[in-house]
C-alpha positions as CSV (number, residue, x, y, z in Angstrom):
1,M,21.9,-15.9,0.0
2,K,22.4,-19.0,2.1
3,N,19.4,-18.7,4.4
4,D,16.4,-16.7,3.2
5,F,14.1,-17.9,6.1
6,I,13.9,-14.4,7.7
7,K,12.9,-12.8,4.4
8,K,10.4,-15.5,3.7
9,I,8.6,-14.7,7.0
10,F,7.9,-11.1,5.8
11,F,6.4,-12.1,2.4
12,H,3.3,-13.1,4.3
13,M,0.8,-10.6,5.6
14,K,0.1,-12.1,9.0
15,P,3.6,-11.7,10.4
16,V,3.7,-8.1,9.2
17,E,0.3,-7.5,10.8
18,M,1.6,-9.1,14.1
19,L,4.5,-6.6,14.2
20,I,2.3,-3.7,13.6
21,V,-0.3,-4.8,16.2
22,L,2.5,-5.1,18.7
23,K,3.9,-1.7,17.7
24,N,0.6,0.0,18.3
25,E,0.2,-1.9,21.6
26,K,-3.1,-3.4,20.6
27,A,-1.9,-6.7,21.9
28,R,0.3,-7.7,24.8
29,Y,0.1,-11.5,24.8
30,P,-0.2,-14.3,22.2
31,T,-4.0,-14.7,22.4
32,Q,-4.5,-11.0,21.7
33,V,-2.1,-11.1,18.8
34,S,-3.9,-14.1,17.2
35,K,-7.3,-12.4,17.6
36,A,-6.0,-9.0,16.3
37,V,-4.7,-10.5,13.1
38,D,-7.3,-13.3,12.7
39,C,-5.1,-16.3,12.8
40,T,-4.9,-19.4,15.0
41,Y,-3.2,-19.2,18.4
42,S,-0.6,-21.9,17.4
43,H,0.3,-19.9,14.2
44,A,0.7,-16.7,16.3
45,V,2.9,-18.5,18.9
46,K,5.1,-20.1,16.2
47,T,5.6,-16.8,14.5
48,L,6.3,-14.9,17.7
49,E,8.8,-17.6,18.7
50,W,10.6,-16.9,15.4
51,F,10.5,-13.2,16.1
52,R,12.1,-13.9,19.5
53,K,14.8,-16.0,17.9
54,I,15.8,-13.3,15.4
55,G,15.6,-10.6,18.0
56,L,12.4,-8.7,17.1
57,V,10.4,-9.4,20.3
58,E,11.1,-10.3,23.9
59,F,8.9,-12.4,26.2
60,D,8.3,-11.5,29.8
61,K,6.6,-14.3,31.6
62,K,4.8,-13.3,34.8
63,G,3.1,-16.3,36.3
64,R,1.2,-18.1,33.6
65,V,1.0,-15.0,31.3
66,K,3.6,-14.4,28.6
67,Y,3.8,-10.7,27.7
68,I,5.3,-9.7,24.4
69,K,7.4,-6.6,23.7
70,L,9.1,-5.4,20.6
71,T,12.8,-4.9,20.7
72,P,14.3,-1.7,19.2
73,D,14.9,-3.7,15.9
74,G,11.3,-5.0,16.0
75,E,10.1,-1.4,16.5
76,E,12.1,-0.2,13.6
77,I,10.9,-3.0,11.3
78,A,7.3,-2.6,12.4
79,H,7.5,1.1,11.7
80,A,8.9,0.5,8.2
81,F,6.2,-2.0,7.4
82,E,3.5,0.3,8.6
83,G,4.8,3.0,6.3
84,I,4.9,0.7,3.4
85,I,1.4,-0.5,4.0
86,K,0.1,3.1,4.2
87,K,1.9,4.0,1.0
88,L,0.4,0.9,-0.8
89,D,-3.1,1.9,0.5
90,R,-2.7,5.3,-1.0
91,I,-1.6,3.8,-4.3
92,E,-4.5,1.5,-4.2
93,E,-7.0,4.3,-3.6
94,K,-5.6,6.3,-6.5
95,F,-5.9,3.2,-8.7
96,E,-9.5,2.5,-7.7
97,A,-10.4,6.1,-8.3
98,K,-8.9,6.0,-11.7
99,I,-10.8,2.8,-12.6
100,S,-14.1,4.2,-11.3
101,K,-13.5,7.4,-13.3
102,K,-13.0,5.3,-16.4
103,K,-16.2,3.4,-15.8
104,E,-18.2,6.7,-15.4
105,T,-16.9,8.0,-18.7
106,K,-18.2,5.0,-20.6
């Protein structure tokens, strides 16, 4: 593996959250993305620029506003991450229920 930079991006939660926010159309421009995932504007812009370079998003600049749209690859990856997060949430719920059940029996 010569260049793992693409994989390294996705081992952080904020970029994953950004893709999911864009997939669910809760954000259409960088300011909305940064607010939705609770990160700085500059971090959101840098991450979105990487997403553009690797083909996950497209920018559509109208006047001073830069709109963001997922590409088909971006949609596919966001959908997959969303599924993984939902699965992990279900596993976590089961684990927490198991722990709380153990505490009740003591």
